[in-house]
Structure formats: C-alpha cells, structure tokens
N, C-alpha and C positions, 0 to 999 in steps of 0.2 A: 375471841380471839381471831384475827385473819393474818396468818403467818405465812411467808413464801420463802423459798431458795431460789436463787436466780443465777444459775452458772453461766459463764460464757463458755460456748463450745469451742474453744481454740486448742483442746486437747484432753487428756485424761482426766478424770475426777481424782484429785488431790486429795487425801486425807483430812487436810485442814479443810475443804469445802464439805467433805462428808460429816464431819463433826458438825460444821454450821447447820447442815441440812438436818443431823440428827437433834441438835438443841430445838430449832423450829419444830421439828416433828413433835418432838417430848411435849414443849408447851400446848402446841395444837391439840394431842391427845389429852393431855391433864386436863384442859380446860372446855374439852367439846367443842374446839372451833376448828377451823378449816386449814388445812396445810395445803399450798399452791405451789405447784413447779412451775416455772417462767424460766423461758431460754433468751439469755441476750445476746443475741446474734448479729448484732450491727456491724461488727467488725467483720466485714464481708471477706477481707484479704486473709485471714484466718481461721473463720468459722468454718467448719465441715458437718456434713451430714453425719459421717463416720464418729465424730464427736460426739453430737447429739444420741446418737444410739447407743455409744459407750457410756454415757453418763446416765441414760435410763436404764440400760442392764444394771450398772452398778448400783443405783439407787434402789431397784427391784432386787437385787442379789442380796441387798443390806435389809430389806423388808421395809423400806420408808416409802410406804404408799401415800399418793396425793390424792386430795380430794377435786382439785381443779389442776388442768394442765394438759400435757401433749398426752395421748392416746387414751384421755379420759374425759375432755370437753369442760365445758363450763361457761355461765353465762359471760364471762368477760373474755371469750375467743376473739382472736387466736392469741396463744400463748409464748408466741415468739416474737420479739421486737420487730423483725422485718415485715411484718404482718399490720405493723402498728404505724408505721411511718406518718400518715395522715394525723394522727392524735397528737405527734409531737410538733408538728408543722402549724397544727390550729393553736397549740398552747404558745408556742413563740411567738406567734402572731397576737396572741390577746395580751402578752406580755408587753409587747412592743405597743399596742393602744393604751394600755396603762402606763407606759411611759416608764417601764420595767426593764426594758432591753432597748436595745439599738442596733443599726445595721455598723458593720465594721468591714470597710473597703481595703484593709491593708491585706497586701498580699505576703501568702506564706513566706517566701524569701525575703522581704523587707521586714517581716517580724523576727525571723532569724537573724538578720544582721543586727537589728536593734538590740536582741538579746544578748547577742555575742558583744557588742560594743559596751553595754552596761555591765557586763560581767567583767570586762578589761579595767573599767573605771572604777570597779569596786561598789557599783550601784545594786539596786534591786532588779532582777531582769523581769518583771512583771511588766505587762501590758500596759502603757502610758496613758491610756484612755483618749487618745487624740480623737478618735472617730465619736466619741461620746459628746464631744463639743460641736460636731457638725449640726447646724440648725435642721429641725424635722424637713422642713419643704425641701432643702438642698439635698438630704441623704434621701428622700423619696424621687426627687428629679435623676440623681445619680442611679438609681436602681431602675427608673424608667429607661435611662439611656443604655442600661445594659451591662453595667459595672457590676463585675462580680461582686459578693458580697457575705461575710458572715453573719450570724446574729449572736451579740453578746449580751450578757446580763449586766445590769448597771448595778453594782454592788453599794448599798446605799451606807452612811456613814453609821457610825455605833458600835455595838458588840453584840454578838450572837452567842447565846449559852446554849449549851448542849446538856440536857439534865438526862445524863445516861444510866442505865439502870444498873449497870455494872460498874462503872468508872466514876459515878457520881457527876458533880456537875464541872463542866470543861467549858472555859470561856476563850473565844476567839474575837480579836480585835478585827472588823471588817475592813480596816485600811491596809491589813496584811491579806487579804483576799482579793485575787486577781477578777477583773471584770472578765468571767468566763465565759468561754462559747456556747451557745445552745445549739445552734444550727451552724454546718460547716458550710463553705460557699458551695458546695455541690446540695445542699438541700439535708445531706444526712444528718441524723440526732446524735449529739455526745452524749455520754455516759449519764452525766447528772440530770439533765432535762428527761431521759426517756426514763430513768428510775423513778422519777417523782411522779409523772405522768401516769405510768402503769401502777404504781402505788397507790397512787389516788384514784385511778378509775377500777382498780380491785380491792378497793377499800381496806387495803393493809392497815392494821392496827398495830402492830409490834414489828418493828425492823430490827432484827437479830444477826447479826455479820461480824466478821473477823475486824478486829481494831486496825488493820492495815486501810479499813475504809473510814475511820473518825475524821481524817483530815477533810472528805468531801460533806460530811455531815452539816456544816455551816452554811455550805453553797445549797445543800437541798432545802435546809430550815428557810432560808432567805427566799426559795422558790416556792415553798408552799404558802407562806406568807405573801409574796407577790401576787400569788393566785387566789388569794383571799380562801385558804382551805385550813383546815387543823392539820399539823403535822403529827406521824404515829408518834409512837413510845420507841425510842432507841436504845439498843443494847451492844455494845460492841465486846466480842469475846477476846480473850487471852491470846497471844501470838502462840503457836506450836513451834518448839525451840528443839534441835538436837540436843545430847549431852555437852556440846561444846558452846551452848548458848546462842547459837547462829540460827536463823529461821529456818525450818526444815524444809531440806531439798534433796536433790537426788544424790548429792554428795554424802549424805547421811545414810543412803541405802534405797529401798522400795518406799515409794511415797503415793505411788497411783494404786488406787482401791481394787482395779482388777488384777494388778500383781501379786495381791494377798489372797484374792479369791484362787487365782492360778496355784498359788504355792499351797494350798489346802488349807487356809483358815476357814473357820465356821463364821456365818454372818452374825449369829447370835453371840461370839466371843468377840467380834470384831466392834460391833455394837456396845457392847458393853466397856470394853476398851477405851473405844472413842469418847463415851460418856464421861469418863474419867479424866478426860483431858480439860482441866480447867475446873470442873466441878465435882462435889462428893456428896453424898447421901447424909454421911455423918463423918466420924473420924475414924471408923475401922472396917466397915462394909466394903468388899471389895466385888464380890461376885454376885451379879444381881440379874434376875430375867426382864424381860421387857415390860410386865406389868409392874413390878416395882419400881424401875426408872421412870415410868409413866408417872406412878403415883407419888413418888418423891421428888422430881424434877422441880425445881424452883431457880429463878436467875439470883434470888437472894444468896443461893450457896456457890455463884459462878465466881471464882476468882477473877481480879483484875491482872495477878502477875502472870508471866510465861507460864506455859505447860511444857513440860518435858516427855518427848516422845522417849520410851522404854521398851525397846524390841523384845528384851529377856521376859519382861513382865508381858507382853501381849504373846509370846510363846508359851510361856506356863500357863495363862489364862485361857489359851484355846486348849492346851491339853486338859485343864479341868473340865471343860465343856465337853469334850471328847469322852472322857473317863463317865460322865454323867449320862451319856447317851444309852439307850437301850440298844440291841443287837441289830434289829431291824432297821431303826433309824441310821445307826452308824453304817451299815452295810449299804444303804441306799446312798448316802453320803458319799460312800467310797467308790462306786459305780462310776462315775464319770472319769474318775483317774484311772481307773484300772480299762475303762473304753479308751481313753487318750493313750494309755500304754500299750493298745493291742493285746490286752490280756483276756477282756470278754466284750462283748456286746452290752451296750449300757441297758438295753430293754430285754435281756435275755432272763427269763424267770428262774432258770436253774443256777445259771451263775449269781444270781441275787441270792438265791436260797444257800449256796454255797459260802457266798461272803456272810452270810448272817451266822453260819456256824462258825467262821473263822474268826467272826469281830470278837468275840471275848478273850481269843489268844493273843491279839495284838493291841487291844484298847488301851492297856497302861504301857505298851511299848513306843507309841507313838506321840509326838506333839502337833505335828500337822497331817490332815490328809494325805499328802504325798509321800509323808516317812512310811505309810503302809504297803506302798505299789512293790518296794524290792523284797519285803518281807513276805508278802503273799504270791510273789510270782510263781514259785513253783508249784502251788495249788492248782494253777489255771494252763501251765505249759511245762512242756519237759526243759529241764536247765540243764547247762552243762555246768559241772563243778567248777566253782572258783578255783585259782592255782593253790591258795593256801588249804583250802578243803581237799584237795588232792591229794596233800600230805599225808591226810588221815584215813586214806584209803590204800595205801601202799603199806607195805610190809606183812610178814606171814600173820602176824597176830590179827591185824586187822580185817584181812581175808577171812581168816578163820571165824573171826566175830561174824561178818557178813554171810559167810554159808551156812552158820549155824542159825542166824536169824532167819535167812529164808527158809531153811526147815521148819522152824518154828512157826512161822508164820501161816505156812501150809496146813500146820496142826490143829491152829487154833480154831473153836469152835464158834465162839465170838470174837468178832474182830471191832473190839470199841478199846478205849483208853485203858481202861481198869485191866482189862485180860491183857492187854499187851505190854502194860508196864508189869504184871505179875510175870509173865513168861520171860520176859526180857532181864528182869533181874536174877531170876532163877537161873537162866543161862550165864551170866556174868558170874554168879556163885559158883555154879558147878564148872567154868572155865578157870575159876581161879584171877579174874580179871576184875578190876574195882568198875562198878557201875557206870560212873563218868566215863571212862576210859573206853568201855564198851559200847556206849550210847553214840560216841562222837562218829564212828565212821559209819553209824547208821543215818545218823543226822544229816552227814555228809553226801550220802548215797542217796537218800529220799529228796534232800531241799536242796542240794549243790551249794550248801555253805557251812561255815562252821558255826554260825548265829541264825537261829530260827524260831519260829514260835514254841511252845511246848510240843515236845516230840512225840509223845503218845497221842496226843489228842489231834497232831497234824495227821498222824499216821492214819488214825482213823477218819479222818475227812478225805483222804489220799483214796483210801481202799485198799484191800488186800492185793488186788491185781494191777495198780500202779506201785505200789511198794515194791511187790517181787520183781516187776519189769526193771525199776531202777536200780535196786541191788544187783539185779543179774547184770545189767549193762556195767556196773561200776566193776563188777569181778572180771567183766571181758576185757574193759577198757584200760585197766590199771594193774 
C-alpha cells in the first residue's frame, strides 16, 4: 500500500485533517506500506510557509511520521505542488492530444455573466461547452494569435461509478459533471488535475480522505481513464460534526490541532480519540495504544455515518492517559508548560527532578497538562496568598496554629511527609483543634491557596527552610 496525506497550507491543521492523516498512517503501518506527506500549495494567494511549518509541527507532535515528503525526501521529490507544475502541464497537453481536453477561450467575466443568467432563468449554471465545438485547427490558430485560454476536460457521455471502500457503490451521471478546468488561463493547474498527476506519479494505491471530496472523485476517475492509467482504491471518511449535527468548525470551539497541544492534551490521547471518530475496534474498547490501533485498524469498520465530536470524552480520555504515565514521563511532559509560565527553565535538571517528585501528587487531580500549572506554581516560586486563602491566616487561632507549627518544624529530626503528619496531628490534638481546621492555615501559608496537592508531601518537597520562611511571612503580613 502507498497512501498519502495532502493538506493545503492555507491555515492550521484542522482536527478533521488530522483524523484523515491518522487513518492513512494506520493503514500504511498495518500493511507495511508507505505513508507520504504531500503539500498541495498551488493556491498561491492563500498558502504560506508558516502554515506548512505548522502542519509539519502538528504532524510530528501527533507522532504521524512519514516515509516520503518534506524534511524526509523520496524518489518523487518535490513533495510540494508548486515544484511540480511542469508535470501538470505535460499531462494537460497529453489529454489534448488524445482529444480528451480542449482549449476554452471564454473569459472569467463572460463565464460569470452566463452563470448568473442561467440561474435567473432556472437553468443549470454549468459551462455550456461552447468552446468544445470549436474545430481543432481554429482553436490552435486562436492560441497562436495570443488569445488567452484555459484547458478543460471533455467529459464523456455515460455514467461513472465510484466503488468506495466505506460508502459502497456511488453512481454519477456524466451529464451532470461540468467540463471542468484542468489548467487556468495563467497556466496554473486546478486541484483535480494536480491531485491525479501526483497520485499517479507517486504510485498511490489507496486514496483515503474526507467525504467532502466525494464529488471530485468521478472527475478524477475520468482523468485516470483518459490518461490510460489504473485508478487507486477510494475510501471517503465520514464527516465530523458537532453535537448540533453541523460540520465541525470554530463555532464548536477549538478545531486546530495546535490549540489542543497548547491546552495540554497528550498526543497519544489525541490519536486514540481521533481514531474513534468514525472507526471502532469492537463494541467496547475505548483506550488503545498505538500498537493496538495499528494492529486492529481496517476500513471495513469505518462507518459511513457522521462522527460526533465529544469534548468531554476527549478530556476524560486525556486524564486516563495522564494517570497511566510514570512520574518521570509526566514530569517531562509538564516541563514545557512550567517554562511557558515562567516557573522553571525547560532544560533545568533540578526543576525536572522536583517535578518528578511532585507528579504523583497532582496526577489524579489534572485532566490536561495545563491544569497542573496553577497547582504546582508554589513549588517553584514565592506566591502571594489568594484573598480567600488570606482569610485562613487571620484570627488568633490560626496564628497560634502557625506559630506552633513553626516550632515543631524546627524540632523535627526527619523532614518527611510521615514525620510531618505525625507531628502536626499531635499538635492539633494538643491544641484541641480539629486536624482539618489546623492544617488549613498551614496549607494557605505554604501554598498560597485553600486548595493544593497533599499538604505533608508538598511540605517535604518544599523543604524545612522554605516552609518556615513562608509561615513566618504569613504571620508578619496577616
């Protein structure tokens, strides 16, 4: 199998595109085939280098490596359409020689005027094929005289059948397919020509893409046949919709892969979630690692019904992956977010080791990596107590607890969680204060918040000196 993902770099990588890339990647990996990344950048007015870089970054973050394409190379280089224009022009010329294409001298404004008139009259706005009736010699002479022209495909009569691996047999009447443009009058290729030429050149065996491309498929099949080439197998994936049943878009929230990375989702969780948008391993399995996905993926289990995006399920799934991480892996995953918040240098081994010790304290309290930042900030910098936490630091009872805690911390031989808990519970008992009430002002003093990771383990990580300093400061300021 040779499969490809061919995004247009006109913006961010949409989660729908990422799902398409993943399904192609899974098929290629399961069958020992090749996965190709190709950039379809012929839309020069909208394509940007920044978008290409973002697509590559997001693909690498998801772990969808490619065997041929940008930064990797391959025998079909270049893997950007702007570097392959001569191939498209040669194909268009070959189609003209075979009588499968013709020059169209109609100007864009003329075409727009005719479409508008046809719509007003309740007729089809399709191109009326008038230039198809120009004799070959006359067409050639008009071109020699410098009259601008596009090249259109001459759609034959009959019916085109798409034997889709997901949707089954889909039939199109050729009379409802317009004589579509192959080359514009500036010589630039249109999508349908470029994609067929590229897929032929790169020996693509299976075209797996969103079902919004299904209307293009009969045109492309006709092109393959006119070029006397065998078409690939086609599979059109179900649309992804929001809970309102409408195509997933910005109105439903985040739809860019990069935004999920920035929000602290794990790539493995994202891949697992995307795989279940239109496919299932069985009727019950939800959490699957990549090896399981690769071993089990098959187009036969891809549904033709729209897949519903479920944010709550994604967040839950991400939390499951976080809970399954070991301390070191979670610490490493959290470091970029600490660095972004100015809490630690990303490559600081001391900060990484501290985060490794903190990880078990927050693992079950967070659903995304960004959730951890406010919870762990007090481990890495001095914090001002939040206003609701200050209330716990005021009053004579709270001040008495803090003073006594300070004394006991100085007396402890071993400054570990077990010793801290034993000492502070004994203190609460001796002072006649309920333990929870006694611990709250200490929590507020050392963490700056009413809510923190487990208190005694946190104090052990902070160390005796830091805890004493923060308790003393709380007594001075409140």
